[in-house]
C-alpha positions, 0 to 999 in steps of 0.5 A, spaced: 499 448 492 505 452 493 505 459 490 509 460 483 515 465 483 515 469 476 522 468 473 527 474 473 525 479 467 530 479 462 534 486 460 529 488 455 523 487 459 526 491 464 528 496 459 520 496 456 518 497 463 522 502 465 520 506 459 513 506 460 513 507 467 516 514 465 513 515 459 506 514 462 507 518 468 507 526 469 512 525 475 519 524 476 522 518 480 528 517 484 533 512 482 531 508 489 524 508 487 525 505 480 530 500 483 525 498 488 519 497 484 523 493 478 527 489 483 533 491 481 540 494 482 541 502 482 547 500 477 542 496 472 537 502 472 543 507 470 545 502 464 537 502 462 537 509 462 543 510 458 541 504 453 534 508 452 537 515 451 542 512 446 538 507 442 531 511 442 530 516 437 526 522 439 526 520 447 530 523 452 530 521 459 532 527 463 537 525 469 538 530 475 540 531 482 535 533 487 535 533 495 542 529 494 538 524 490 538 522 483 531 523 479 529 521 472 523 523 468 521 524 460 519 531 459 513 531 455 510 537 451 502 538 452 498 533 448 492 535 445 486 530 446 487 527 439 494 525 440 492 520 446 486 517 446 482 513 452 479 506 450 472 504 453 475 499 457 480 504 460 475 509 461 471 504 465 477 502 469 477 509 471 470 509 473 471 503 477 477 505 481 473 512 482 467 508 485 470 503 489 474 509 493 469 513 494 468 512 502 476 513 502 477 520 499 470 523 502 464 526 498 467 532 496 473 529 493 469 524 490 465 529 487 471 533 484 473 526 481 467 525 478 467 532 475 474 530 472 472 523 469 467 527 466 472 532 463 476 526 461 471 523 456 473 528 451 479 523 450 475 517 448 476 514 442 469 515 439 466 519 445 462 513 447 463 512 455 461 506 459 456 509 465 459 510 472 452 507 474 455 500 473 459 501 480 458 502 487 461 501 494 458 497 500 459 502 506 456 499 512 462 498 517 467 503 513 470 509 516 467 516 513 474 520 511 470 526 509 472 529 516 480 527 514 481 530 507 485 536 510 489 532 514 490 527 508 492 533 503 497 536 508 500 529 509 501 528 501 504 535 501 509 533 506 511 527 503 512 531 496 516 536 500 520 531 504 518 535 511 517 532 518 510 533 520 508 534 528 502 530 529 497 530 534 495 523 535 489 519 539 491 512 540 486 507 542 490 505 548 491 512 551 486 516 554 490 523 552 492 525 545 500 525 544 505 529 540 509 525 535 514 528 530 514 523 523 518 523 517 512 521 512 513 516 507 507 512 504 500 512 505 496 506 504 490 502 505 488 496 508 481 493 509 478 500 508 482 503 513 488 508 511 494 508 514 501 512 514 507 509 514 513 513 516 520 514 521 520 517 527 523 524 527 526 527 533 522 531 538 525 538 539 524 538 546 526 530 548 532 526 547 531 521 541 531 514 542 531 509 536 524 506 536 524 498 536 519 498 530 517 504 525 511 508 527 504 505 524 499 511 524 492 510 523 490 516 519 483 517 522 486 518 529 490 524 527 487 530 530 492 535 527 498 535 522 503 541 522 508 541 517 515 543 520 520 546 516 525 540 518 527 536 511 529 529 511 532 524 506 527 519 503 531 512 506 535 509 500 533 502 503 525 503 504 521 498 500 514 498 501 512 492 497 518 487 501 516 491 508 508 490 508 506 485 502 510 479 503 508 477 510 501 477 513 499 483 518 499 490 517 503 491 524 510 489 523 514 485 529 518 479 528 516 474 523 513 467 524 511 461 521 503 459 522 500 452 519 493 452 519 488 446 517 481 449 514 475 446 512 468 447 509 467 455 507 473 457 510 478 452 506 474 455 499 475 462 502 482 462 504 484 458 497 482 464 493 487 469 497 494 470 498 496 471 505 503 471 504 508 471 499 511 464 501 505 461 503 503 453 501 497 450 500 496 442 501 489 439 499 487 433 503 482 428 500 477 430 505 476 437 502 480 440 508 487 444 506 493 446 510 495 453 509 502 455 511 504 462 511 509 467 514 506 472 519 508 478 523 503 480 528 500 475 533 494 479 534 492 479 527 493 472 526 489 470 532 483 475 530 484 472 523 483 464 526 478 466 530 474 469 525 473 462 521 470 459 528 470 451 528 473 451 521 480 453 523 485 449 527 492 451 528 497 446 527 503 450 528 506 453 532 505 450 539 505 457 543 499 460 538 495 453 539 495 455 547 493 462 545 487 460 541 485 455 546 486 461 552 482 466 547 476 461 546 476 459 553 475 467 555 469 467 550 466 462 553 466 465 559 461 471 556 456 466 555 456 462 562 
């Protein structure tokens, strides 16, 4: 059935969301980041901040300009362990997140995270911690990021300081590594792979040509990172959720609609997941379903359809049907 759209939040709900986002975080947030995360205008963020400062005694949201952007934060004094406690469930969630990301952060940083978790037991309400032995990660087929931790730290520092990075990058499609100048915006993970999304920056020795698509960098293929002295401004219109999480495919090209009929195990598997924010699922009497969703990557859609074998049949668009038939015929040639 069609995915339900949540109703718009009221002004009061937005104010509560904003307050706890700032109060529970030690970090500062730009007006752009807050507006994007709350799906509202910058003017609304400004009004909510003014309301909180004027109506909540003892709370002060700091408002200041940095790098020509407006930032907010709630400055808090150092709290003793007795002031804020962790519940057992909260601690268990931290243990689970730590274990599930073990292969992404590397063994050394995982050990540091485990040590930090041990220290945080002092914040437990009754001193009783749920054991980390309950959680684990299935490792076959994953990438070992232990060798890439220095690169990840450099990228994080560059994002924090808004500095252009000079990358030596080895694409799967090229024999030699190439040099890229990137404005790093966001690190994210998909299917146990860490990606860097950014904007192309000017190569100091070449004429700048606006790329058709933003570069998508696979972190484990980065050979080296050099943080340059060149600063950049974080784009006001950048919204990761809308750019990546609304359509199927990590590669973002032109968006197209796909309709697929699925049966058997594939139908049950697909119904459990969200493939695009506008997807619809039509259930049929014979146990089959019709899934309609938006995609932005032909290559990824093809791989996804073929992964379901005979339990998936493309119904629309016609050009995608032709691509699937061609792929199936090419596979058959390997066994003739």
